[in-house]
C-alpha positions in Angstrom: -8.7 -14.2 1.9 -11.2 -11.8 3.4 -14.3 -10.6 1.6 -17.2 -8.4 2.8 -20.2 -8.3 0.5 -22.8 -5.6 0.9 -22.4 -5.7 4.7 -24.8 -3.6 6.8 -25.0 -3.4 10.6 -27.8 -1.8 12.5 -28.4 -1.3 16.3 -32.1 -0.7 16.6 -32.8 2.4 14.4 -29.1 3.4 14.2 -27.1 2.2 11.2 -23.5 1.8 12.2 -22.3 0.4 8.8 -24.1 0.7 5.4 -23.5 -1.5 2.4 -19.8 -2.1 2.9 -18.0 -4.2 0.2 -14.3 -4.9 -0.2 -11.8 -7.8 -0.3 -8.3 -8.4 0.9 -6.1 -10.7 -1.2 -3.6 -13.2 -0.1 -0.4 -11.6 1.2 -1.9 -8.1 1.1 -1.6 -5.5 4.0 -4.7 -3.4 4.1 -5.2 -0.4 6.4 -8.6 0.8 7.8 -8.9 4.5 8.7 -11.8 6.6 10.0 -12.6 9.2 12.6 -13.8 8.2 16.0 -17.4 6.8 15.7 -17.0 6.2 11.9 -17.6 2.4 12.3 -14.1 1.0 12.3 -14.5 -1.1 15.4 -17.9 -2.4 14.3 -16.3 -3.4 10.9 -13.5 -5.2 12.7 -16.0 -7.1 14.9 -18.0 -8.1 11.9 -15.0 -9.3 10.0 -13.8 -11.4 12.9 -17.2 -12.9 13.7 -17.6 -11.2 17.1 -20.8 -9.6 15.8 -23.3 -10.8 13.2 -24.2 -8.8 10.1 -27.7 -7.3 9.9 -27.3 -7.8 6.1 -24.6 -9.0 3.8 -21.9 -11.7 3.9 -18.4 -12.1 5.4 -16.2 -14.7 3.8 -12.8 -15.8 5.2 -10.9 -18.1 2.9 -14.2 -18.5 1.0 -16.0 -19.7 4.1 -19.2 -17.9 5.2 -18.6 -16.5 8.7 -22.4 -16.8 9.5 -22.8 -20.3 8.2 -19.6 -21.9 9.5 -18.1 -19.5 12.1 -15.7 -22.0 13.7 -14.3 -23.2 10.4 -13.9 -19.6 9.2 -12.1 -18.4 12.4 -9.5 -21.2 12.1 -8.0 -19.1 9.3 -7.8 -16.0 11.4 -5.8 -14.4 14.2 -7.3 -11.4 16.0 -5.7 -8.7 18.2 -8.4 -6.5 19.7 -7.5 -2.9 20.8 -7.2 -4.3 24.4 -5.1 -7.4 24.2 -7.1 -10.4 25.7 -4.4 -11.5 28.2 -4.7 -12.9 31.7 -2.5 -10.9 34.0 -2.0 -13.6 36.6 -0.6 -16.1 34.1 3.0 -16.4 32.9 3.6 -15.6 29.2 4.3 -19.2 28.1 1.4 -20.7 30.1 -1.0 -18.2 28.6 0.1 -18.9 25.1 -0.2 -22.7 25.6 -3.7 -22.1 27.0 -4.7 -20.1 23.9 -3.1 -22.7 21.7 -5.2 -25.4 23.2 -8.3 -23.4 22.7 -7.3 -22.9 19.0 -6.8 -26.6 18.6 -3.1 -26.6 18.0 -2.0 -30.3 18.3 -0.5 -31.1 21.6 2.6 -32.6 20.0 3.3 -29.2 18.3 2.2 -26.8 20.9 5.4 -26.3 22.9 7.5 -25.9 19.8 5.0 -23.4 18.2 4.9 -21.3 21.4 8.7 -21.2 21.5 8.8 -20.2 17.8 6.3 -17.4 18.2 8.0 -16.1 21.4 11.2 -15.9 19.4 9.5 -14.2 16.4 7.8 -11.5 18.4 10.8 -10.9 20.7 9.4 -12.2 24.1 11.6 -15.2 24.7 13.2 -13.6 27.7 9.8 -12.9 29.2 8.3 -16.3 28.6 8.3 -17.2 32.4 7.3 -13.7 33.6 3.8 -12.9 34.8 1.9 -10.8 32.2 1.0 -8.2 34.8 4.7 -7.5 35.3 5.3 -6.7 31.6 5.4 -3.2 30.1 2.7 -2.0 27.8 4.8 -2.8 24.7 5.6 -6.4 25.8 1.9 -7.0 26.7 1.1 -5.9 23.2 3.6 -8.4 21.8 2.0 -11.1 23.8 -1.3 -10.1 22.3 0.2 -10.4 18.8 1.7 -13.7 19.7 -1.7 -15.2 20.7 -3.1 -13.9 17.4 -0.4 -15.8 15.5 -0.9 -19.1 17.3 -2.2 -21.8 14.9 -0.4 -20.1 11.9 -3.5 -18.3 10.6 -3.4 -17.0 7.0 -5.2 -13.8 8.1 -4.2 -11.4 10.9 -6.7 -8.7 12.0 -5.1 -6.1 14.2 -7.1 -3.3 15.9 -5.0 -0.3 16.9 -1.9 -2.5 17.6 0.3 0.4 18.7 -2.2 2.3 20.9 -0.6 3.6 24.0 3.0 2.6 23.1 6.0 4.9 23.3 7.9 5.9 20.0 10.5 3.2 20.3 7.8 0.5 20.9 5.7 1.8 18.0 8.7 1.4 15.6 9.3 -2.1 16.8 5.7 -3.2 16.5 5.5 -1.7 13.0 8.5 -3.6 11.9 7.0 -6.8 13.3 3.7 -6.2 11.5 5.5 -5.4 8.3 7.3 -8.7 8.5 3.9 -10.5 8.8 2.8 -9.2 5.5 5.5 -11.2 3.7 3.8 -14.5 4.5 0.1 -13.7 5.3 -2.8 -11.3 4.8 -3.1 -8.4 7.3 -6.0 -6.1 8.1 -5.0 -3.3 10.4 -7.1 -0.5 11.9 -5.3 2.6 13.2 -5.9 6.2 13.9 -2.3 7.0 13.2 -2.1 8.0 9.6 1.7 7.7 9.3 1.5 4.2 10.5 -0.9 3.2 7.8 1.2 4.9 5.2 4.4 3.0 6.3 2.9 -0.4 6.8 0.1 -0.8 4.3 -0.1 -1.1 0.6 -3.8 -0.2 0.3 -6.1 1.8 2.5 -9.9 2.0 3.2 -11.5 5.1 4.7 -14.8 4.9 6.4 -17.0 8.0 7.1 -20.3 7.8 9.0 -20.6 4.1 8.4 -19.9 4.3 4.7 -16.8 3.4 2.6 -15.6 6.6 1.0 -12.2 5.5 -0.3 -10.5 2.3 -1.3 -7.1 3.0 -2.9 -3.4 2.2 -3.0 -1.7 4.4 -0.4 0.3 6.3 -3.1 -2.9 7.1 -5.0 -4.9 8.3 -2.0 -3.9 12.0 -2.4 -5.0 12.2 -6.0 -8.4 10.5 -5.2 -9.2 12.9 -2.4 -8.7 16.1 -4.5 -9.9 15.3 -8.0 -7.3 17.8 -9.1 -4.8 20.1 -7.4 -2.5 22.7 -8.9 0.3 24.9 -7.6 0.2 28.1 -9.5 2.4 31.2 -9.5 1.0 34.5 -11.0 2.7 37.8 -11.5 0.2 39.9 -9.5 -0.5 40.8 -5.9 -2.4 38.4 -3.7 -5.3 40.9 -3.2 -5.8 41.1 -7.0 -5.4 37.3 -7.7 -7.6 35.8 -5.0 -11.0 37.2 -6.1 -10.3 36.2 -9.7 -9.3 32.7 -8.8 -12.2 32.3 -6.4 -14.7 33.2 -9.2 -13.5 30.4 -11.5 -16.0 27.6 -12.1 -15.0 24.2 -10.7 -12.7 25.6 -7.9 -13.3 23.7 -4.7 -10.4 25.0 -2.5 -7.9 27.8 -2.6 -4.9 28.0 -0.3 -2.3 30.8 -0.3 1.3 29.5 -0.3 4.5 31.2 0.6 5.6 33.5 -2.3 8.8 32.1 -4.0 9.4 35.1 -6.3 9.3 38.8 -5.8 6.1 40.4 -7.3 4.4 37.0 -7.7 1.7 35.2 -5.7 1.6 31.4 -5.1 -1.7 29.5 -4.6 -2.8 25.9 -4.3 -6.0 25.4 -6.3 -8.2 22.3 -5.8 -10.7 21.7 -8.5 -13.2 19.1 -10.0 -13.8 20.6 -13.4 -11.7 19.0 -16.1 -11.6 22.4 -18.0 -10.3 24.3 -14.9 -6.7 24.7 -16.1 -7.8 26.3 -19.3 -10.2 28.6 -17.5 -7.4 29.6 -15.1 -5.0 30.3 -18.0 -7.6 32.4 -19.8 -8.4 34.4 -16.6 -4.7 35.2 -16.1 -4.3 36.3 -19.7 -7.4 38.5 -19.6 -6.0 40.4 -16.6 -2.7 41.0 -18.3 -0.7 38.8 -15.8 1.8 36.1 -16.5 1.5 32.5 -15.3 5.0 31.5 -14.1 4.0 28.1 -12.8 1.2 25.6 -13.2 2.3 22.4 -11.5 0.1 19.4 -10.6 0.1 18.6 -6.9 -1.4 15.9 -4.6 -2.6 15.9 -1.0 -0.5 13.9 1.5 -2.3 11.2 3.4 -3.2 13.6 6.3 -4.8 16.1 3.9 -6.6 13.3 2.0 -8.0 11.8 5.2 -9.3 15.2 6.4 -10.9 15.9 3.1 -12.5 12.5 2.7 -13.9 12.5 6.2 -15.0 16.1 6.3 -18.6 16.8 7.1 -18.7 19.2 4.1 -17.5 16.5 1.7 -20.3 14.7 -0.1 -20.3 10.9 0.5 -19.7 8.9 -2.7 -19.4 5.2 -3.0 -15.7 4.1 -3.1 -14.4 2.2 -6.0 -12.8 -1.0 -4.8 -9.0 -1.1 -5.1 -7.0 -3.9 -6.7 -6.9 -6.8 -4.2 
């Protein structure tokens, strides 16, 4: 439904996005993550046709956004971070106004506005001025305008920004329901939100795509390998031995679970690391009580993949 092919965006001598490629299949809910300034908003603007690519191609439903922008946008509904609402208009009047712009047939317009108001939970507010609505209901109006015209693709930029916890849960449930019948691309800085709503996640760092994985596989991809080990020796004796092992990229001391033993989380990239660790423990006359594979959670994976110390490698595209 949405495909970016080798997309680059430059502003003068600054490159905001570099050679981005991915696709979102029909009925898929894809999350976009990145630190502030990573290029998320630029990518959303390119995907929705608000900005042109410097290089590369954006396809929506197989239609080139550059060659046929109006035709491509008919397949898409877009909610920017700041909902594009007119405060002085009543909710229903505003939605009818947007529907006319989107080309919804006059004979269907009133019925479609009524259906969408019911779906997003704003029927009671349909005659209220938008300026009198709470932040959460204004956000619902923004989602409603994105849904007008029954687009196959919804692009949502920070849809829960500024909402209270109850409103966040309600909007998440609403977005999750959309994924049953259409494709959704959602950008958010709330990691738990992406984990709950999305099936697959992209992570951008410094304008480059560094991860494209199923949510449940993200932790494994970020670490290469991670072990929880328990060794019958004091921490002061274990740590220098473990730190000297080739292939170790991270060492974290964990709370000891047994008297006289030390627990560590070891992150590594060398496929032979486990054998080297076993040999080192044996050579020192210790016993290895536990060697258990572990994975980073989504927060840890995000921090590692977006860390300035982490080398940037091209992401392998996930299954659309």
